[in-house]
C-alpha positions in Angstrom: 0.6 25.7 -8.7 -1.8 22.7 -9.2 -0.6 19.2 -8.3 -2.5 16.4 -9.9 -2.6 13.2 -7.9 -3.9 9.7 -8.7 -6.8 8.4 -6.6 -4.4 6.1 -4.7 -2.0 9.0 -3.9 -5.0 11.1 -2.7 -6.1 8.3 -0.4 -2.6 7.7 1.0 -2.2 11.4 1.7 -5.6 11.5 3.4 -4.8 8.5 5.5 -1.5 10.1 6.6 -2.7 13.6 7.2 -6.3 13.1 8.5 -5.9 9.8 10.4 -2.2 10.1 11.4 -1.1 6.7 10.2 2.5 6.2 9.3 2.2 2.7 7.8 -0.4 0.5 6.1 -0.2 -3.3 6.5 -2.5 -6.0 5.3 -2.6 -9.6 4.1 -3.5 -11.0 0.7 -3.5 -14.3 -1.0 -1.6 -14.0 -4.3 -3.0 -17.4 -5.6 -6.5 -15.9 -5.4 -5.8 -12.2 -5.9 -2.9 -12.3 -8.5 -3.9 -9.1 -10.3 -4.3 -7.2 -7.0 -1.1 -8.6 -5.6 0.9 -7.4 -8.7 -0.8 -4.0 -8.4 0.1 -3.7 -4.7 3.8 -4.4 -5.6 3.8 -1.8 -8.4 2.2 0.7 -5.9 5.2 0.3 -3.6 3.9 -2.2 -1.1 6.6 -4.4 0.3 6.1 -8.1 1.0 7.2 -8.7 4.6 6.2 -12.3 5.2 4.3 -15.4 3.9 2.6 -18.3 5.7 0.4 -20.9 4.2 0.0 -18.9 0.9 -1.0 -15.7 2.7 1.3 -12.8 2.2 1.8 -9.9 4.6 2.5 -6.5 2.9 3.2 -3.0 4.1 3.8 0.5 2.8 5.3 3.4 4.7 3.2 6.6 4.5 6.0 8.9 5.6 7.1 11.6 3.3 10.6 11.2 1.8 10.8 14.8 0.6 
């Protein structure tokens, strides 16, 4: 069986399996990176905080299967 993955799914899988990370966190500035910010939300990143226009986001890399 062949499973097709998007580039993002492949990268997330690699980060989880090869590097052993369980979560990705980062900050972004929606005012400057509006398109990127919206993409991150669609990809499943959760907004976990905001201070002075800078948003903290995270995504769990644990499998839910």
